[in-house]
C-alpha positions as CSV (number, residue, x, y, z in Angstrom):
1,M,-1.2,-5.7,-14.6
2,T,0.0,-5.7,-17.9
3,E,1.8,-2.9,-19.9
4,I,-0.9,-3.2,-22.6
5,Q,-3.5,-2.4,-19.8
6,I,-1.4,0.5,-18.5
7,A,-0.8,1.9,-22.2
8,I,-4.5,1.8,-23.2
9,S,-5.4,3.3,-19.5
10,V,-2.4,6.3,-20.3
11,L,-4.1,6.9,-23.5
12,L,-7.7,7.0,-22.2
13,V,-6.8,9.6,-19.4
14,T,-4.5,11.6,-21.9
15,V,-7.0,11.9,-24.4
16,G,-9.7,12.6,-21.3
17,I,-7.6,15.9,-20.5
18,F,-6.9,16.9,-23.8
19,F,-10.9,17.5,-24.3
20,I,-10.9,18.9,-20.7
21,F,-8.1,21.3,-21.7
22,M,-10.0,22.0,-25.2
23,G,-13.3,22.9,-23.0
24,S,-11.4,25.4,-20.9
25,I,-9.7,27.1,-24.1
26,G,-13.3,27.5,-25.3
27,I,-14.4,29.2,-22.4
28,I,-11.7,32.1,-23.1
29,R,-12.1,32.3,-26.8
30,L,-15.8,31.9,-27.5
31,P,-17.9,35.2,-27.7
32,D,-21.1,34.6,-25.3
33,F,-22.7,32.6,-23.1
34,Y,-24.5,29.8,-25.2
35,S,-21.2,29.2,-27.0
36,R,-19.2,28.9,-23.8
37,T,-21.9,26.6,-22.2
38,H,-21.8,24.2,-25.2
39,S,-18.2,24.5,-25.8
40,I,-17.6,23.2,-21.8
41,S,-20.7,21.0,-21.5
42,K,-19.9,18.7,-24.4
43,S,-16.0,18.7,-24.3
44,D,-16.1,18.1,-20.0
45,T,-18.6,15.4,-20.4
46,L,-16.5,13.8,-23.0
47,G,-13.1,14.5,-21.0
48,I,-14.3,13.2,-17.7
49,I,-15.8,10.1,-18.7
50,L,-12.8,9.1,-20.9
51,V,-10.7,9.9,-17.8
52,I,-12.9,7.4,-15.6
53,I,-13.1,4.9,-18.4
54,G,-8.9,5.1,-18.2
55,L,-9.5,4.3,-14.4
56,I,-11.7,1.8,-14.7
57,V,-9.1,0.2,-17.1
58,Y,-6.2,0.8,-14.7
59,E,-8.4,-1.1,-11.9
60,G,-9.5,-4.0,-13.6
61,F,-12.6,-5.6,-12.8
62,T,-13.1,-4.7,-9.0
63,Q,-15.7,-3.2,-7.0
64,S,-14.0,0.3,-7.4
65,S,-14.1,0.1,-11.2
66,F,-18.0,-0.6,-10.7
67,K,-18.5,2.6,-8.4
68,L,-16.5,4.4,-11.2
69,A,-18.9,2.9,-13.9
70,L,-21.6,4.6,-11.8
71,V,-20.0,7.8,-11.5
72,S,-19.2,8.0,-15.3
73,L,-23.1,7.2,-16.0
74,F,-24.1,10.0,-13.8
75,V,-21.6,12.4,-15.2
76,A,-23.0,11.3,-18.9
77,L,-26.6,12.2,-17.5
78,S,-26.3,14.9,-15.2
79,N,-23.8,17.3,-17.2
80,P,-26.1,18.0,-20.5
81,I,-29.0,18.5,-18.5
82,G,-27.0,21.0,-16.1
83,S,-26.1,22.8,-19.3
84,H,-29.8,22.5,-21.1
85,A,-31.1,24.2,-17.9
86,L,-28.4,26.7,-17.6
87,G,-29.0,27.9,-21.4
88,R,-32.8,27.8,-21.2
89,A,-32.8,29.9,-17.9
90,A,-30.4,32.5,-19.6
91,L,-32.8,32.6,-22.3
92,K,-35.8,33.3,-20.2
93,N,-34.1,36.1,-18.6
94,G,-33.6,38.0,-21.7
95,L,-29.9,37.2,-22.3
96,K,-29.5,37.3,-26.3
97,P,-26.9,35.2,-28.3
98,F,-24.2,36.9,-29.9
99,Y,-24.8,37.5,-33.7
100,N,-21.8,38.4,-36.2
101,K,-22.9,41.3,-38.5
102,D,-21.5,39.3,-41.4
103,N,-23.5,36.5,-41.0
104,K,-27.0,37.9,-40.4
105,K,-29.3,37.6,-43.1
106,E,-30.1,41.0,-45.2
107,E,-33.5,41.9,-44.6
108,S,-35.5,42.7,-48.0
109,N,-37.1,46.1,-48.3
């Protein structure tokens, strides 16, 4: 294993962890369910995929890296679909999105 391979894998895993951390902050800071769902689904999907790609680079071309690639593909397909299903179910059950009073359009009389 070369130092370049290790450096690339550490960089990818670190960037992936950063995106996962930013998604966690989004859950705390954003005002409503829809914003939180969007934040966590996008950042977690990207973060997990980057971490798995970093592990693939670290592992090299082996059977384990092929399995990790399949896991990455599954995450890339399932996370957005699950988030969409959650948002749609919340909307059907009557959960209203949060709107700031300053951003609303004024109604003309």
